[in-house]
A tleap script that builds the chain and sets N, CA, C and O, in Angstrom:
source leaprc.protein.ff14SB
mol = sequence {
  NMET ALA LEU ARG GLN ILE GLU TYR GLU GLY
  VAL ILE ILE THR ALA ALA ALA PHE GLU VAL
  ALA GLY THR GLU ARG PHE LEU VAL THR LEU
  SER ILE ALA ARG ALA SER GLY ASP GLY LYS
  GLN CYS TYR ALA GLU LEU PHE ASP PRO PRO
  SER HIE ASP GLY LEU CYS ILE GLU GLU ALA
  LEU GLU SER ALA ILE ALA PHE GLY ARG THR
  ILE VAL ASP GLY ASP ILE ALA GLY ASP GLY
  VAL ALA ASP CLEU
}
set mol.1.N position { 0.846 -1.176 0.000 }
set mol.1.CA position { 0.000 0.000 0.000 }
set mol.1.C position { 0.886 1.233 0.000 }
set mol.1.O position { 1.905 1.286 0.689 }
set mol.2.N position { 0.488 2.206 -0.772 }
set mol.2.CA position { 1.166 3.507 -0.800 }
set mol.2.C position { 0.180 4.554 -0.314 }
set mol.2.O position { -1.030 4.425 -0.498 }
set mol.3.N position { 0.713 5.580 0.301 }
set mol.3.CA position { -0.127 6.598 0.921 }
set mol.3.C position { 0.440 7.979 0.631 }
set mol.3.O position { 1.652 8.190 0.670 }
set mol.4.N position { -0.455 8.914 0.339 }
set mol.4.CA position { -0.057 10.316 0.190 }
set mol.4.C position { -1.080 11.158 0.921 }
set mol.4.O position { -2.284 10.923 0.825 }
set mol.5.N position { -0.579 12.158 1.663 }
set mol.5.CA position { -1.460 13.008 2.463 }
set mol.5.C position { -1.012 14.456 2.311 }
set mol.5.O position { 0.179 14.765 2.364 }
set mol.6.N position { -1.996 15.339 2.120 }
set mol.6.CA position { -1.696 16.765 2.030 }
set mol.6.C position { -2.700 17.538 2.875 }
set mol.6.O position { -3.789 17.047 3.172 }
set mol.7.N position { -2.322 18.747 3.255 }
set mol.7.CA position { -3.263 19.669 3.873 }
set mol.7.C position { -3.666 20.667 2.807 }
set mol.7.O position { -2.817 21.221 2.108 }
set mol.8.N position { -4.974 20.897 2.683 }
set mol.8.CA position { -5.485 21.775 1.628 }
set mol.8.C position { -6.724 22.486 2.134 }
set mol.8.O position { -7.690 21.834 2.531 }
set mol.9.N position { -6.716 23.786 2.126 }
set mol.9.CA position { -7.878 24.594 2.509 }
set mol.9.C position { -8.450 24.187 3.866 }
set mol.9.O position { -9.668 24.174 4.047 }
set mol.10.N position { -7.585 23.859 4.810 }
set mol.10.CA position { -8.029 23.553 6.161 }
set mol.10.C position { -8.481 22.126 6.408 }
set mol.10.O position { -8.979 21.819 7.491 }
set mol.11.N position { -8.318 21.248 5.430 }
set mol.11.CA position { -8.656 19.836 5.607 }
set mol.11.C position { -7.442 18.977 5.248 }
set mol.11.O position { -6.493 19.445 4.620 }
set mol.12.N position { -7.498 17.727 5.659 }
set mol.12.CA position { -6.448 16.774 5.315 }
set mol.12.C position { -7.008 15.828 4.256 }
set mol.12.O position { -8.017 15.160 4.480 }
set mol.13.N position { -6.349 15.778 3.106 }
set mol.13.CA position { -6.734 14.871 2.026 }
set mol.13.C position { -5.741 13.716 2.046 }
set mol.13.O position { -4.530 13.924 1.985 }
set mol.14.N position { -6.269 12.491 2.131 }
set mol.14.CA position { -5.426 11.300 2.176 }
set mol.14.C position { -5.832 10.352 1.057 }
set mol.14.O position { -7.001 9.986 0.934 }
set mol.15.N position { -4.863 9.961 0.249 }
set mol.15.CA position { -5.086 8.987 -0.818 }
set mol.15.C position { -4.239 7.754 -0.518 }
set mol.15.O position { -3.082 7.865 -0.113 }
set mol.16.N position { -4.824 6.595 -0.721 }
set mol.16.CA position { -4.108 5.336 -0.553 }
set mol.16.C position { -4.329 4.493 -1.798 }
set mol.16.O position { -5.427 4.471 -2.354 }
set mol.17.N position { -3.281 3.800 -2.234 }
set mol.17.CA position { -3.379 2.947 -3.412 }
set mol.17.C position { -2.966 1.526 -3.033 }
set mol.17.O position { -1.949 1.307 -2.375 }
set mol.18.N position { -3.778 0.576 -3.465 }
set mol.18.CA position { -3.538 -0.829 -3.193 }
set mol.18.C position { -3.413 -1.556 -4.524 }
set mol.18.O position { -4.285 -1.434 -5.384 }
set mol.19.N position { -2.331 -2.313 -4.699 }
set mol.19.CA position { -2.165 -3.051 -5.943 }
set mol.19.C position { -3.054 -4.294 -5.926 }
set mol.19.O position { -3.116 -5.014 -4.930 }
set mol.20.N position { -3.736 -4.532 -7.038 }
set mol.20.CA position { -4.498 -5.756 -7.205 }
set mol.20.C position { -3.471 -6.842 -7.509 }
set mol.20.O position { -2.805 -6.802 -8.544 }
set mol.21.N position { -3.348 -7.788 -6.626 }
set mol.21.CA position { -2.322 -8.839 -6.609 }
set mol.21.C position { -1.658 -9.118 -7.958 }
set mol.21.O position { -2.239 -9.759 -8.833 }
set mol.22.N position { -0.443 -8.626 -8.101 }
set mol.22.CA position { 0.403 -8.928 -9.242 }
set mol.22.C position { -0.031 -8.378 -10.583 }
set mol.22.O position { 0.496 -8.794 -11.614 }
set mol.23.N position { -0.978 -7.452 -10.597 }
set mol.23.CA position { -1.499 -6.958 -11.875 }
set mol.23.C position { -0.917 -5.610 -12.284 }
set mol.23.O position { -1.075 -5.190 -13.431 }
set mol.24.N position { -0.253 -4.938 -11.366 }
set mol.24.CA position { 0.223 -3.566 -11.570 }
set mol.24.C position { -0.933 -2.608 -11.842 }
set mol.24.O position { -0.744 -1.553 -12.448 }
set mol.25.N position { -2.141 -2.986 -11.386 }
set mol.25.CA position { -3.309 -2.116 -11.401 }
set mol.25.C position { -3.616 -1.774 -9.956 }
set mol.25.O position { -3.386 -2.582 -9.057 }
set mol.26.N position { -4.138 -0.570 -9.733 }
set mol.26.CA position { -4.300 -0.084 -8.375 }
set mol.26.C position { -5.732 0.346 -8.088 }
set mol.26.O position { -6.397 0.970 -8.915 }
set mol.27.N position { -6.181 -0.005 -6.899 }
set mol.27.CA position { -7.433 0.524 -6.366 }
set mol.27.C position { -7.053 1.694 -5.481 }
set mol.27.O position { -6.130 1.592 -4.673 }
set mol.28.N position { -7.752 2.793 -5.627 }
set mol.28.CA position { -7.412 4.003 -4.885 }
set mol.28.C position { -8.577 4.385 -3.982 }
set mol.28.O position { -9.736 4.340 -4.394 }
set mol.29.N position { -8.262 4.759 -2.757 }
set mol.29.CA position { -9.267 5.276 -1.836 }
set mol.29.C position { -8.892 6.699 -1.460 }
set mol.29.O position { -7.730 7.096 -1.543 }
set mol.30.N position { -9.883 7.447 -1.051 }
set mol.30.CA position { -9.668 8.850 -0.733 }
set mol.30.C position { -10.477 9.211 0.505 }
set mol.30.O position { -11.661 8.887 0.597 }
set mol.31.N position { -9.838 9.882 1.452 }
set mol.31.CA position { -10.581 10.423 2.589 }
set mol.31.C position { -10.237 11.896 2.747 }
set mol.31.O position { -9.128 12.337 2.448 }
set mol.32.N position { -11.219 12.633 3.223 }
set mol.32.CA position { -11.022 14.054 3.510 }
set mol.32.C position { -11.472 14.252 4.946 }
set mol.32.O position { -12.582 13.871 5.317 }
set mol.33.N position { -10.600 14.854 5.756 }
set mol.33.CA position { -10.868 14.982 7.191 }
set mol.33.C position { -10.618 16.407 7.659 }
set mol.33.O position { -9.805 17.146 7.103 }
set mol.34.N position { -11.356 16.758 8.711 }
set mol.34.CA position { -11.159 18.046 9.375 }
set mol.34.C position { -11.008 17.759 10.860 }
set mol.34.O position { -11.868 17.118 11.464 }
set mol.35.N position { -9.917 18.232 11.448 }
set mol.35.CA position { -9.696 18.036 12.880 }
set mol.35.C position { -10.453 19.097 13.651 }
set mol.35.O position { -10.609 20.227 13.189 }
set mol.36.N position { -10.923 18.721 14.835 }
set mol.36.CA position { -11.582 19.703 15.693 }
set mol.36.C position { -10.542 20.678 16.213 }
set mol.36.O position { -9.342 20.408 16.162 }
set mol.37.N position { -11.002 21.795 16.704 }
set mol.37.CA position { -10.092 22.827 17.195 }
set mol.37.C position { -9.182 22.361 18.306 }
set mol.37.O position { -8.061 22.854 18.434 }
set mol.38.N position { -9.643 21.408 19.124 }
set mol.38.CA position { -8.806 20.940 20.223 }
set mol.38.C position { -7.878 19.797 19.810 }
set mol.38.O position { -7.065 19.343 20.615 }
set mol.39.N position { -7.991 19.324 18.560 }
set mol.39.CA position { -7.118 18.278 18.048 }
set mol.39.C position { -7.436 16.890 18.567 }
set mol.39.O position { -6.707 15.944 18.265 }
set mol.40.N position { -8.501 16.738 19.339 }
set mol.40.CA position { -8.830 15.442 19.920 }
set mol.40.C position { -9.778 14.626 19.044 }
set mol.40.O position { -9.810 13.400 19.141 }
set mol.41.N position { -10.538 15.290 18.201 }
set mol.41.CA position { -11.477 14.587 17.343 }
set mol.41.C position { -11.180 14.920 15.892 }
set mol.41.O position { -10.651 15.983 15.565 }
set mol.42.N position { -11.537 13.978 15.037 }
set mol.42.CA position { -11.352 14.177 13.608 }
set mol.42.C position { -12.633 13.731 12.915 }
set mol.42.O position { -13.153 12.651 13.194 }
set mol.43.N position { -13.128 14.548 12.029 }
set mol.43.CA position { -14.320 14.231 11.264 }
set mol.43.C position { -13.876 13.953 9.839 }
set mol.43.O position { -13.233 14.796 9.214 }
set mol.44.N position { -14.214 12.773 9.318 }
set mol.44.CA position { -13.731 12.384 7.994 }
set mol.44.C position { -14.856 11.783 7.173 }
set mol.44.O position { -15.859 11.301 7.701 }
set mol.45.N position { -14.656 11.828 5.870 }
set mol.45.CA position { -15.583 11.211 4.939 }
set mol.45.C position { -14.770 10.504 3.873 }
set mol.45.O position { -13.739 11.011 3.430 }
set mol.46.N position { -15.235 9.327 3.459 }
set mol.46.CA position { -14.579 8.577 2.390 }
set mol.46.C position { -15.229 8.910 1.057 }
set mol.46.O position { -16.440 9.110 0.973 }
set mol.47.N position { -14.415 8.966 0.030 }
set mol.47.CA position { -14.894 9.247 -1.321 }
set mol.47.C position { -14.335 8.195 -2.268 }
set mol.47.O position { -13.301 7.587 -1.991 }
set mol.48.N position { -15.014 7.987 -3.370 }
set mol.48.CA position { -14.600 7.019 -4.382 }
set mol.48.C position { -14.078 7.776 -5.603 }
set mol.48.O position { -14.862 8.178 -6.463 }
set mol.49.N position { -12.755 7.973 -5.684 }
set mol.49.CA position { -12.227 8.701 -6.837 }
set mol.49.C position { -12.350 7.863 -8.104 }
set mol.49.O position { -12.365 6.634 -8.033 }
set mol.50.N position { -12.438 8.509 -9.252 }
set mol.50.CA position { -12.485 7.742 -10.502 }
set mol.50.C position { -11.179 6.968 -10.673 }
set mol.50.O position { -10.111 7.454 -10.302 }
set mol.51.N position { -11.268 5.771 -11.232 }
set mol.51.CA position { -10.051 4.991 -11.465 }
set mol.51.C position { -9.688 5.076 -12.941 }
set mol.51.O position { -10.549 5.152 -13.818 }
set mol.52.N position { -8.407 5.061 -13.175 }
set mol.52.CA position { -7.888 5.145 -14.542 }
set mol.52.C position { -6.929 3.992 -14.754 }
set mol.52.O position { -5.977 3.830 -13.990 }
set mol.53.N position { -7.163 3.192 -15.776 }
set mol.53.CA position { -6.255 2.091 -16.073 }
set mol.53.C position { -4.923 2.609 -16.587 }
set mol.53.O position { -4.857 3.658 -17.229 }
set mol.54.N position { -3.876 1.872 -16.303 }
set mol.54.CA position { -2.564 2.169 -16.852 }
set mol.54.C position { -1.743 3.163 -16.070 }
set mol.54.O position { -0.643 3.509 -16.501 }
set mol.55.N position { -2.229 3.641 -14.934 }
set mol.55.CA position { -1.462 4.591 -14.139 }
set mol.55.C position { -0.491 3.855 -13.232 }
set mol.55.O position { -0.817 2.809 -12.672 }
set mol.56.N position { 0.703 4.412 -13.092 }
set mol.56.CA position { 1.617 3.882 -12.087 }
set mol.56.C position { 1.119 4.330 -10.722 }
set mol.56.O position { 0.204 5.149 -10.635 }
set mol.57.N position { 1.698 3.815 -9.679 }
set mol.57.CA position { 1.216 4.092 -8.331 }
set mol.57.C position { 1.272 5.580 -7.994 }
set mol.57.O position { 0.348 6.106 -7.374 }
set mol.58.N position { 2.329 6.254 -8.390 }
set mol.58.CA position { 2.442 7.693 -8.105 }
set mol.58.C position { 1.377 8.487 -8.853 }
set mol.58.O position { 0.804 9.429 -8.306 }
set mol.59.N position { 1.113 8.112 -10.097 }
set mol.59.CA position { 0.079 8.796 -10.875 }
set mol.59.C position { -1.307 8.539 -10.279 }
set mol.59.O position { -2.151 9.435 -10.258 }
set mol.60.N position { -1.538 7.326 -9.799 }
set mol.60.CA position { -2.825 7.003 -9.186 }
set mol.60.C position { -3.053 7.838 -7.926 }
set mol.60.O position { -4.150 8.354 -7.710 }
set mol.61.N position { -2.016 7.969 -7.096 }
set mol.61.CA position { -2.130 8.785 -5.887 }
set mol.61.C position { -2.357 10.252 -6.225 }
set mol.61.O position { -3.211 10.903 -5.624 }
set mol.62.N position { -1.607 10.769 -7.175 }
set mol.62.CA position { -1.747 12.178 -7.548 }
set mol.62.C position { -3.121 12.450 -8.147 }
set mol.62.O position { -3.702 13.507 -7.901 }
set mol.63.N position { -3.649 11.512 -8.931 }
set mol.63.CA position { -4.982 11.662 -9.500 }
set mol.63.C position { -6.039 11.724 -8.396 }
set mol.63.O position { -6.966 12.531 -8.468 }
set mol.64.N position { -5.902 10.877 -7.379 }
set mol.64.CA position { -6.850 10.878 -6.266 }
set mol.64.C position { -6.756 12.177 -5.467 }
set mol.64.O position { -7.782 12.728 -5.066 }
set mol.65.N position { -5.541 12.672 -5.232 }
set mol.65.CA position { -5.361 13.943 -4.512 }
set mol.65.C position { -6.000 15.086 -5.300 }
set mol.65.O position { -6.666 15.945 -4.723 }
set mol.66.N position { -5.800 15.095 -6.605 }
set mol.66.CA position { -6.404 16.136 -7.445 }
set mol.66.C position { -7.925 16.069 -7.366 }
set mol.66.O position { -8.584 17.108 -7.319 }
set mol.67.N position { -8.490 14.866 -7.351 }
set mol.67.CA position { -9.930 14.703 -7.205 }
set mol.67.C position { -10.389 15.247 -5.860 }
set mol.67.O position { -11.427 15.904 -5.773 }
set mol.68.N position { -9.617 14.975 -4.811 }
set mol.68.CA position { -9.934 15.508 -3.483 }
set mol.68.C position { -9.960 17.023 -3.462 }
set mol.68.O position { -10.832 17.624 -2.834 }
set mol.69.N position { -9.013 17.642 -4.143 }
set mol.69.CA position { -8.996 19.111 -4.221 }
set mol.69.C position { -10.257 19.645 -4.887 }
set mol.69.O position { -10.811 20.656 -4.454 }
set mol.70.N position { -10.715 18.964 -5.946 }
set mol.70.CA position { -11.925 19.436 -6.624 }
set mol.70.C position { -13.148 19.298 -5.727 }
set mol.70.O position { -14.061 20.121 -5.794 }
set mol.71.N position { -13.174 18.262 -4.886 }
set mol.71.CA position { -14.273 18.118 -3.927 }
set mol.71.C position { -14.251 19.264 -2.925 }
set mol.71.O position { -15.281 19.888 -2.669 }
set mol.72.N position { -13.079 19.543 -2.359 }
set mol.72.CA position { -12.940 20.628 -1.381 }
set mol.72.C position { -13.321 21.963 -2.009 }
set mol.72.O position { -13.935 22.805 -1.354 }
set mol.73.N position { -12.964 22.157 -3.260 }
set mol.73.CA position { -13.278 23.410 -3.960 }
set mol.73.C position { -14.757 23.519 -4.327 }
set mol.73.O position { -15.207 24.577 -4.767 }
set mol.74.N position { -15.518 22.433 -4.150 }
set mol.74.CA position { -16.949 22.464 -4.456 }
set mol.74.C position { -17.263 22.251 -5.921 }
set mol.74.O position { -18.348 22.607 -6.380 }
set mol.75.N position { -16.331 21.675 -6.663 }
set mol.75.CA position { -16.514 21.501 -8.106 }
set mol.75.C position { -17.153 20.173 -8.509 }
set mol.75.O position { -17.367 19.931 -9.697 }
set mol.76.N position { -17.461 19.305 -7.537 }
set mol.76.CA position { -18.071 18.014 -7.840 }
set mol.76.C position { -19.509 18.045 -7.300 }
set mol.76.O position { -19.722 18.112 -6.089 }
set mol.77.N position { -20.476 17.995 -8.196 }
set mol.77.CA position { -21.887 18.040 -7.793 }
set mol.77.C position { -22.204 16.862 -6.874 }
set mol.77.O position { -21.881 15.715 -7.185 }
set mol.78.N position { -22.837 17.156 -5.745 }
set mol.78.CA position { -23.259 16.120 -4.824 }
set mol.78.C position { -22.220 15.735 -3.790 }
set mol.78.O position { -22.563 15.083 -2.803 }
set mol.79.N position { -20.975 16.109 -3.975 }
set mol.79.CA position { -19.918 15.819 -3.006 }
set mol.79.C position { -19.419 17.118 -2.415 }
set mol.79.O position { -19.313 18.128 -3.111 }
set mol.80.N position { -19.119 17.090 -1.149 }
set mol.80.CA position { -18.599 18.281 -0.500 }
set mol.80.C position { -18.127 17.970 0.905 }
set mol.80.O position { -18.318 16.862 1.407 }
set mol.81.N position { -17.510 18.953 1.532 }
set mol.81.CA position { -16.953 18.751 2.864 }
set mol.81.C position { -17.531 19.755 3.875 }
set mol.81.O position { -17.006 19.894 4.980 }
set mol.82.N position { -18.591 20.439 3.502 }
set mol.82.CA position { -19.163 21.448 4.393 }
set mol.82.C position { -19.653 20.851 5.711 }
set mol.82.O position { -19.656 21.526 6.740 }
set mol.83.N position { -20.071 19.574 5.676 }
set mol.83.CA position { -20.603 18.974 6.894 }
set mol.83.C position { -19.530 18.316 7.768 }
set mol.83.O position { -19.864 17.699 8.779 }
set mol.84.N position { -18.276 18.433 7.407 }
set mol.84.CA position { -17.197 17.856 8.241 }
set mol.84.C position { -16.923 18.745 9.415 }
set mol.84.O position { -16.055 18.439 10.232 }
savepdb mol mol.pdb
quit
């Protein structure tokens, strides 16, 4: 498993990629989280980023992070982080 995490617009975007056994194809997951002001609680939501065949692991992670940014920016209809 590979993992990439960034802070963007006050939230933490985390992408993880898992290789499908020996295929060099990756399943990618995405979570977007907001920590409470006291740092003791974290509110997160999982999202299903689009998958693209033929991407290496780094490209898959970067694609998921870019998708997360579009969600945070409010550019994906029906998805958002306002309730975090």
